[in-house]
Biopython code that builds the backbone (N, CA, C, O; Angstrom):
import numpy as np
from Bio.PDB.StructureBuilder import StructureBuilder

atoms = [
    (1, "MET", "N", (0.833, -1.178, 0.000)),
    (1, "MET", "CA", (0.000, 0.000, 0.000)),
    (1, "MET", "C", (0.880, 1.244, 0.000)),
    (1, "MET", "O", (1.860, 1.310, 0.742)),
    (2, "ALA", "N", (0.545, 2.210, -0.810)),
    (2, "ALA", "CA", (1.287, 3.460, -0.853)),
    (2, "ALA", "C", (0.983, 4.278, 0.401)),
    (2, "ALA", "O", (-0.154, 4.327, 0.869)),
    (3, "ARG", "N", (2.027, 4.917, 0.932)),
    (3, "ARG", "CA", (1.834, 5.757, 2.112)),
    (3, "ARG", "C", (1.086, 7.021, 1.729)),
    (3, "ARG", "O", (1.310, 7.580, 0.655)),
    (4, "LYS", "N", (0.189, 7.477, 2.613)),
    (4, "LYS", "CA", (-0.555, 8.710, 2.384)),
    (4, "LYS", "C", (0.222, 9.917, 2.889)),
    (4, "LYS", "O", (0.043, 11.027, 2.386)),
    (5, "PHE", "N", (1.086, 9.708, 3.883)),
    (5, "PHE", "CA", (1.839, 10.784, 4.502)),
    (5, "PHE", "C", (3.292, 10.349, 4.649)),
    (5, "PHE", "O", (3.553, 9.165, 4.859)),
    (6, "PRO", "N", (4.248, 11.279, 4.543)),
    (6, "PRO", "CA", (5.667, 10.914, 4.629)),
    (6, "PRO", "C", (6.051, 10.189, 5.912)),
    (6, "PRO", "O", (6.917, 9.315, 5.882)),
    (7, "LEU", "N", (5.426, 10.531, 7.044)),
    (7, "LEU", "CA", (5.792, 9.896, 8.308)),
    (7, "LEU", "C", (5.065, 8.585, 8.557)),
    (7, "LEU", "O", (5.346, 7.899, 9.540)),
    (8, "GLN", "N", (4.141, 8.231, 7.688)),
    (8, "GLN", "CA", (3.374, 7.005, 7.870)),
    (8, "GLN", "C", (4.249, 5.802, 7.528)),
    (8, "GLN", "O", (4.773, 5.691, 6.420)),
    (9, "THR", "N", (4.396, 4.906, 8.502)),
    (9, "THR", "CA", (5.236, 3.722, 8.289)),
    (9, "THR", "C", (4.421, 2.438, 8.215)),
    (9, "THR", "O", (4.930, 1.404, 7.782)),
    (10, "HIS", "N", (3.152, 2.494, 8.637)),
    (10, "HIS", "CA", (2.310, 1.297, 8.643)),
    (10, "HIS", "C", (0.940, 1.643, 8.055)),
    (10, "HIS", "O", (0.526, 2.802, 8.036)),
    (11, "GLU", "N", (0.265, 0.625, 7.587)),
    (11, "GLU", "CA", (-1.095, 0.821, 7.103)),
    (11, "GLU", "C", (-1.987, 1.212, 8.272)),
    (11, "GLU", "O", (-1.919, 0.612, 9.345)),
    (12, "GLY", "N", (-2.822, 2.221, 8.058)),
    (12, "GLY", "CA", (-3.724, 2.678, 9.112)),
    (12, "GLY", "C", (-4.863, 1.708, 9.358)),
    (12, "GLY", "O", (-5.177, 0.871, 8.512)),
    (13, "LEU", "N", (-5.473, 1.828, 10.516)),
    (13, "LEU", "CA", (-6.603, 0.985, 10.880)),
    (13, "LEU", "C", (-7.932, 1.714, 10.727)),
    (13, "LEU", "O", (-8.989, 1.133, 10.974)),
    (14, "GLY", "N", (-7.889, 2.991, 10.320)),
    (14, "GLY", "CA", (-9.113, 3.750, 10.134)),
    (14, "GLY", "C", (-9.764, 4.191, 11.437)),
    (14, "GLY", "O", (-10.976, 4.402, 11.487)),
    (15, "LEU", "N", (-8.969, 4.331, 12.488)),
    (15, "LEU", "CA", (-9.513, 4.650, 13.798)),
    (15, "LEU", "C", (-9.543, 6.137, 14.116)),
    (15, "LEU", "O", (-10.124, 6.528, 15.129)),
    (16, "LEU", "N", (-8.938, 6.975, 13.287)),
    (16, "LEU", "CA", (-8.889, 8.408, 13.591)),
    (16, "LEU", "C", (-10.273, 9.022, 13.761)),
    (16, "LEU", "O", (-10.478, 9.755, 14.729)),
    (17, "PRO", "N", (-11.238, 8.763, 12.874)),
    (17, "PRO", "CA", (-12.568, 9.356, 13.089)),
    (17, "PRO", "C", (-13.201, 8.947, 14.421)),
    (17, "PRO", "O", (-13.839, 9.766, 15.082)),
    (18, "ILE", "N", (-13.029, 7.707, 14.806)),
    (18, "ILE", "CA", (-13.590, 7.223, 16.068)),
    (18, "ILE", "C", (-12.884, 7.894, 17.244)),
    (18, "ILE", "O", (-13.531, 8.317, 18.201)),
    (19, "LEU", "N", (-11.569, 7.989, 17.170)),
    (19, "LEU", "CA", (-10.803, 8.648, 18.225)),
    (19, "LEU", "C", (-11.245, 10.100, 18.396)),
    (19, "LEU", "O", (-11.451, 10.558, 19.520)),
    (20, "LEU", "N", (-11.391, 10.821, 17.291)),
    (20, "LEU", "CA", (-11.768, 12.227, 17.373)),
    (20, "LEU", "C", (-13.209, 12.411, 17.842)),
    (20, "LEU", "O", (-13.507, 13.385, 18.533)),
    (21, "GLU", "N", (-14.101, 11.501, 17.484)),
    (21, "GLU", "CA", (-15.482, 11.551, 18.009)),
    (21, "GLU", "C", (-15.484, 11.355, 19.517)),
    (21, "GLU", "O", (-16.183, 12.072, 20.234)),
    (22, "ASN", "N", (-14.715, 10.399, 20.001)),
    (22, "ASN", "CA", (-14.628, 10.154, 21.444)),
    (22, "ASN", "C", (-13.994, 11.341, 22.169)),
    (22, "ASN", "O", (-14.418, 11.704, 23.266)),
    (23, "LEU", "N", (-12.991, 11.934, 21.557)),
    (23, "LEU", "CA", (-12.342, 13.111, 22.124)),
    (23, "LEU", "C", (-13.330, 14.268, 22.242)),
    (23, "LEU", "O", (-13.376, 14.947, 23.267)),
    (24, "GLN", "N", (-14.113, 14.488, 21.198)),
    (24, "GLN", "CA", (-15.113, 15.559, 21.196)),
    (24, "GLN", "C", (-16.166, 15.311, 22.286)),
    (24, "GLN", "O", (-16.545, 16.231, 23.011)),
    (25, "ARG", "N", (-16.622, 14.085, 22.392)),
    (25, "ARG", "CA", (-17.631, 13.736, 23.401)),
    (25, "ARG", "C", (-17.092, 13.966, 24.818)),
    (25, "ARG", "O", (-17.788, 14.528, 25.665)),
    (26, "LYS", "N", (-15.866, 13.535, 25.070)),
    (26, "LYS", "CA", (-15.277, 13.716, 26.400)),
    (26, "LYS", "C", (-15.048, 15.194, 26.692)),
    (26, "LYS", "O", (-15.255, 15.635, 27.823)),
    (27, "ALA", "N", (-14.630, 15.959, 25.705)),
    (27, "ALA", "CA", (-14.419, 17.399, 25.893)),
    (27, "ALA", "C", (-15.730, 18.084, 26.270)),
    (27, "ALA", "O", (-15.737, 18.985, 27.108)),
    (28, "LYS", "N", (-16.839, 17.665, 25.660)),
    (28, "LYS", "CA", (-18.151, 18.224, 26.011)),
    (28, "LYS", "C", (-18.509, 17.870, 27.447)),
    (28, "LYS", "O", (-18.995, 18.717, 28.197)),
    (29, "GLU", "N", (-18.269, 16.619, 27.832)),
    (29, "GLU", "CA", (-18.548, 16.184, 29.203)),
    (29, "GLU", "C", (-17.777, 17.018, 30.219)),
    (29, "GLU", "O", (-18.278, 17.297, 31.308)),
    (30, "LEU", "N", (-16.565, 17.412, 29.864)),
    (30, "LEU", "CA", (-15.707, 18.180, 30.763)),
    (30, "LEU", "C", (-15.918, 19.687, 30.625)),
    (30, "LEU", "O", (-15.221, 20.476, 31.262)),
    (31, "SER", "N", (-16.882, 20.084, 29.791)),
    (31, "SER", "CA", (-17.191, 21.498, 29.543)),
    (31, "SER", "C", (-15.999, 22.279, 28.988)),
    (31, "SER", "O", (-15.804, 23.451, 29.310)),
    (32, "CYS", "N", (-15.216, 21.614, 28.155)),
    (32, "CYS", "CA", (-14.090, 22.285, 27.498)),
    (32, "CYS", "C", (-14.613, 23.182, 26.388)),
    (32, "CYS", "O", (-15.651, 22.896, 25.791)),
    (33, "GLU", "N", (-13.910, 24.247, 26.114)),
    (33, "GLU", "CA", (-14.284, 25.141, 25.027)),
    (33, "GLU", "C", (-13.611, 24.760, 23.723)),
    (33, "GLU", "O", (-14.179, 24.938, 22.646)),
    (34, "GLN", "N", (-12.386, 24.229, 23.826)),
    (34, "GLN", "CA", (-11.630, 23.848, 22.631)),
    (34, "GLN", "C", (-10.862, 22.562, 22.880)),
    (34, "GLN", "O", (-10.575, 22.181, 24.015)),
    (35, "VAL", "N", (-10.540, 21.909, 21.768)),
    (35, "VAL", "CA", (-9.646, 20.759, 21.775)),
    (35, "VAL", "C", (-8.432, 21.172, 20.954)),
    (35, "VAL", "O", (-8.570, 21.737, 19.869)),
    (36, "THR", "N", (-7.246, 20.888, 21.473)),
    (36, "THR", "CA", (-6.011, 21.245, 20.781)),
    (36, "THR", "C", (-5.181, 19.988, 20.560)),
    (36, "THR", "O", (-5.107, 19.119, 21.429)),
    (37, "LEU", "N", (-4.560, 19.901, 19.394)),
    (37, "LEU", "CA", (-3.615, 18.828, 19.112)),
    (37, "LEU", "C", (-2.420, 19.436, 18.404)),
    (37, "LEU", "O", (-2.451, 20.598, 18.000)),
    (38, "VAL", "N", (-1.378, 18.655, 18.258)),
    (38, "VAL", "CA", (-0.184, 19.117, 17.557)),
    (38, "VAL", "C", (0.050, 18.194, 16.367)),
    (38, "VAL", "O", (0.279, 16.995, 16.525)),
    (39, "ALA", "N", (-0.011, 18.781, 15.173)),
    (39, "ALA", "CA", (0.293, 18.026, 13.952)),
    (39, "ALA", "C", (1.807, 17.878, 13.869)),
    (39, "ALA", "O", (2.536, 18.864, 13.974)),
    (40, "ALA", "N", (2.275, 16.664, 13.682)),
    (40, "ALA", "CA", (3.714, 16.414, 13.630)),
    (40, "ALA", "C", (4.375, 17.142, 12.464)),
    (40, "ALA", "O", (5.506, 17.614, 12.579)),
    (41, "GLY", "N", (3.666, 17.230, 11.346)),
    (41, "GLY", "CA", (4.230, 17.872, 10.160)),
    (41, "GLY", "C", (3.169, 18.565, 9.339)),
    (41, "GLY", "O", (1.972, 18.388, 9.563)),
    (42, "ARG", "N", (3.618, 19.350, 8.392)),
    (42, "ARG", "CA", (2.708, 20.141, 7.566)),
    (42, "ARG", "C", (1.711, 19.278, 6.801)),
    (42, "ARG", "O", (0.582, 19.708, 6.566)),
    (43, "ASP", "N", (2.104, 18.074, 6.412)),
    (43, "ASP", "CA", (1.201, 17.202, 5.650)),
    (43, "ASP", "C", (-0.022, 16.781, 6.463)),
    (43, "ASP", "O", (-1.045, 16.412, 5.886)),
    (44, "GLN", "N", (0.067, 16.829, 7.780)),
    (44, "GLN", "CA", (-1.068, 16.447, 8.620)),
    (44, "GLN", "C", (-2.069, 17.576, 8.825)),
    (44, "GLN", "O", (-3.175, 17.337, 9.310)),
    (45, "VAL", "N", (-1.701, 18.799, 8.464)),
    (45, "VAL", "CA", (-2.605, 19.941, 8.629)),
    (45, "VAL", "C", (-3.887, 19.708, 7.825)),
    (45, "VAL", "O", (-4.983, 19.946, 8.332)),
    (46, "ASN", "N", (-3.763, 19.254, 6.597)),
    (46, "ASN", "CA", (-4.953, 18.976, 5.784)),
    (46, "ASN", "C", (-5.762, 17.816, 6.353)),
    (46, "ASN", "O", (-6.993, 17.848, 6.345)),
    (47, "LEU", "N", (-5.075, 16.802, 6.843)),
    (47, "LEU", "CA", (-5.761, 15.655, 7.441)),
    (47, "LEU", "C", (-6.630, 16.111, 8.608)),
    (47, "LEU", "O", (-7.826, 15.823, 8.633)),
    (48, "PHE", "N", (-6.049, 16.815, 9.571)),
    (48, "PHE", "CA", (-6.816, 17.249, 10.736)),
    (48, "PHE", "C", (-7.808, 18.347, 10.368)),
    (48, "PHE", "O", (-8.833, 18.502, 11.032)),
    (49, "GLY", "N", (-7.516, 19.103, 9.324)),
    (49, "GLY", "CA", (-8.453, 20.115, 8.848)),
    (49, "GLY", "C", (-9.772, 19.501, 8.395)),
    (49, "GLY", "O", (-10.826, 20.121, 8.531)),
    (50, "ARG", "N", (-9.718, 18.298, 7.865)),
    (50, "ARG", "CA", (-10.952, 17.607, 7.449)),
    (50, "ARG", "C", (-11.867, 17.296, 8.628)),
    (50, "ARG", "O", (-13.056, 17.030, 8.450)),
    (51, "TYR", "N", (-11.302, 17.331, 9.832)),
    (51, "TYR", "CA", (-12.078, 17.047, 11.041)),
    (51, "TYR", "C", (-12.358, 18.323, 11.836)),
    (51, "TYR", "O", (-12.697, 18.258, 13.018)),
    (52, "GLY", "N", (-12.217, 19.471, 11.194)),
    (52, "GLY", "CA", (-12.584, 20.735, 11.820)),
    (52, "GLY", "C", (-11.482, 21.452, 12.571)),
    (52, "GLY", "O", (-11.735, 22.494, 13.175)),
    (53, "PHE", "N", (-10.280, 20.933, 12.552)),
    (53, "PHE", "CA", (-9.172, 21.592, 13.229)),
    (53, "PHE", "C", (-8.558, 22.643, 12.317)),
    (53, "PHE", "O", (-8.513, 22.470, 11.099)),
    (54, "ALA", "N", (-8.083, 23.738, 12.915)),
    (54, "ALA", "CA", (-7.407, 24.804, 12.175)),
    (54, "ALA", "C", (-6.115, 25.143, 12.914)),
    (54, "ALA", "O", (-6.024, 24.999, 14.133)),
    (55, "VAL", "N", (-5.127, 25.591, 12.160)),
    (55, "VAL", "CA", (-3.870, 25.997, 12.777)),
    (55, "VAL", "C", (-4.158, 27.132, 13.753)),
    (55, "VAL", "O", (-4.869, 28.084, 13.428)),
    (56, "GLU", "N", (-3.608, 27.019, 14.923)),
    (56, "GLU", "CA", (-3.801, 28.025, 15.966)),
    (56, "GLU", "C", (-3.333, 29.394, 15.468)),
    (56, "GLU", "O", (-2.241, 29.524, 14.915)),
    (57, "ASP", "N", (-4.169, 30.407, 15.671)),
    (57, "ASP", "CA", (-3.846, 31.771, 15.250)),
    (57, "ASP", "C", (-2.981, 32.421, 16.321)),
    (57, "ASP", "O", (-3.460, 33.196, 17.150)),
    (58, "SER", "N", (-1.704, 32.087, 16.282)),
    (58, "SER", "CA", (-0.760, 32.591, 17.283)),
    (58, "SER", "C", (0.623, 32.665, 16.648)),
    (58, "SER", "O", (0.849, 32.141, 15.557)),
    (59, "ASP", "N", (1.542, 33.323, 17.345)),
    (59, "ASP", "CA", (2.921, 33.371, 16.857)),
    (59, "ASP", "C", (3.483, 31.959, 16.719)),
    (59, "ASP", "O", (4.179, 31.655, 15.749)),
    (60, "MET", "N", (3.181, 31.100, 17.687)),
    (60, "MET", "CA", (3.667, 29.716, 17.631)),
    (60, "MET", "C", (3.080, 28.979, 16.442)),
    (60, "MET", "O", (3.794, 28.250, 15.755)),
    (61, "GLY", "N", (1.786, 29.157, 16.185)),
    (61, "GLY", "CA", (1.160, 28.504, 15.043)),
    (61, "GLY", "C", (1.784, 28.933, 13.729)),
    (61, "GLY", "O", (2.060, 28.105, 12.862)),
    (62, "ARG", "N", (2.007, 30.236, 13.586)),
    (62, "ARG", "CA", (2.623, 30.747, 12.346)),
    (62, "ARG", "C", (4.071, 30.268, 12.203)),
    (62, "ARG", "O", (4.494, 29.895, 11.109)),
    (63, "PHE", "N", (4.831, 30.277, 13.301)),
    (63, "PHE", "CA", (6.216, 29.815, 13.256)),
    (63, "PHE", "C", (6.278, 28.329, 12.910)),
    (63, "PHE", "O", (7.086, 27.908, 12.081)),
    (64, "ALA", "N", (5.417, 27.540, 13.553)),
    (64, "ALA", "CA", (5.409, 26.099, 13.300)),
    (64, "ALA", "C", (5.076, 25.794, 11.841)),
    (64, "ALA", "O", (5.636, 24.865, 11.260)),
    (65, "MET", "N", (4.172, 26.568, 11.248)),
    (65, "MET", "CA", (3.856, 26.362, 9.823)),
    (65, "MET", "C", (5.066, 26.678, 8.954)),
    (65, "MET", "O", (5.295, 26.008, 7.947)),
    (66, "LYS", "N", (5.846, 27.694, 9.333)),
    (66, "LYS", "CA", (7.055, 28.025, 8.554)),
    (66, "LYS", "C", (8.074, 26.897, 8.584)),
    (66, "LYS", "O", (8.663, 26.553, 7.559)),
    (67, "VAL", "N", (8.279, 26.318, 9.779)),
    (67, "VAL", "CA", (9.270, 25.243, 9.886)),
    (67, "VAL", "C", (8.680, 23.887, 9.524)),
    (67, "VAL", "O", (9.421, 22.944, 9.245)),
    (68, "GLY", "N", (7.345, 23.780, 9.527)),
    (68, "GLY", "CA", (6.681, 22.555, 9.088)),
    (68, "GLY", "C", (6.638, 21.433, 10.097)),
    (68, "GLY", "O", (6.422, 20.277, 9.731)),
    (69, "LYS", "N", (6.839, 21.754, 11.364)),
    (69, "LYS", "CA", (6.836, 20.714, 12.411)),
    (69, "LYS", "C", (6.182, 21.250, 13.676)),
    (69, "LYS", "O", (6.230, 22.451, 13.944)),
    (70, "GLY", "N", (5.570, 20.360, 14.453)),
    (70, "GLY", "CA", (4.992, 20.734, 15.740)),
    (70, "GLY", "C", (3.935, 21.815, 15.627)),
    (70, "GLY", "O", (3.987, 22.816, 16.342)),
    (71, "ILE", "N", (2.974, 21.620, 14.732)),
    (71, "ILE", "CA", (1.992, 22.644, 14.400)),
    (71, "ILE", "C", (0.771, 22.520, 15.305)),
    (71, "ILE", "O", (0.042, 21.531, 15.222)),
    (72, "PRO", "N", (0.533, 23.529, 16.185)),
    (72, "PRO", "CA", (-0.630, 23.466, 17.054)),
    (72, "PRO", "C", (-1.911, 23.745, 16.268)),
    (72, "PRO", "O", (-1.995, 24.708, 15.506)),
    (73, "MET", "N", (-2.904, 22.881, 16.473)),
    (73, "MET", "CA", (-4.195, 23.025, 15.786)),
    (73, "MET", "C", (-5.292, 22.926, 16.834)),
    (73, "MET", "O", (-5.146, 22.233, 17.841)),
    (74, "GLU", "N", (-6.402, 23.635, 16.583)),
    (74, "GLU", "CA", (-7.478, 23.639, 17.553)),
    (74, "GLU", "C", (-8.829, 23.553, 16.868)),
    (74, "GLU", "O", (-8.964, 23.837, 15.678)),
    (75, "ARG", "N", (-9.834, 23.153, 17.650)),
    (75, "ARG", "CA", (-11.203, 23.048, 17.179)),
    (75, "ARG", "C", (-12.117, 23.364, 18.347)),
    (75, "ARG", "O", (-11.880, 22.910, 19.466)),
    (76, "ASP", "N", (-13.156, 24.138, 18.094)),
    (76, "ASP", "CA", (-14.144, 24.413, 19.141)),
    (76, "ASP", "C", (-14.922, 23.151, 19.448)),
    (76, "ASP", "O", (-15.162, 22.312, 18.580)),
    (77, "VAL", "N", (-15.309, 23.040, 20.707)),
    (77, "VAL", "CA", (-16.084, 21.866, 21.140)),
    (77, "VAL", "C", (-17.548, 22.120, 20.868)),
    (77, "VAL", "O", (-18.386, 21.265, 21.154)),
]
sb = StructureBuilder()
sb.init_structure("model")
sb.init_model(0)
sb.init_chain("A")
sb.init_seg("    ")
for serial, (resi, resn, name, xyz) in enumerate(atoms, 1):
    if name == "N":
        sb.init_residue(resn, " ", resi, " ")
    sb.init_atom(name, np.array(xyz, "f"), 0.0, 1.0, " ", f" {name:<3s}", serial, name[0])
structure = sb.get_structure()
């Protein structure tokens, strides 16, 4: 199978949507306003963007996009 992302070393199990649904549900239970994750690389920004995450509007978010690593992304709960 061809890799979808440069850092992908194994075939995925398709669990990301389930993980993110559970994360959203737990965040609501805890009355969180946002969920934040860190994309390992720039190629994951589009992946997490499909699930409603956006690069954090901050100096760190902009810097991380320039270097292409450790990109903070957030989504409202």
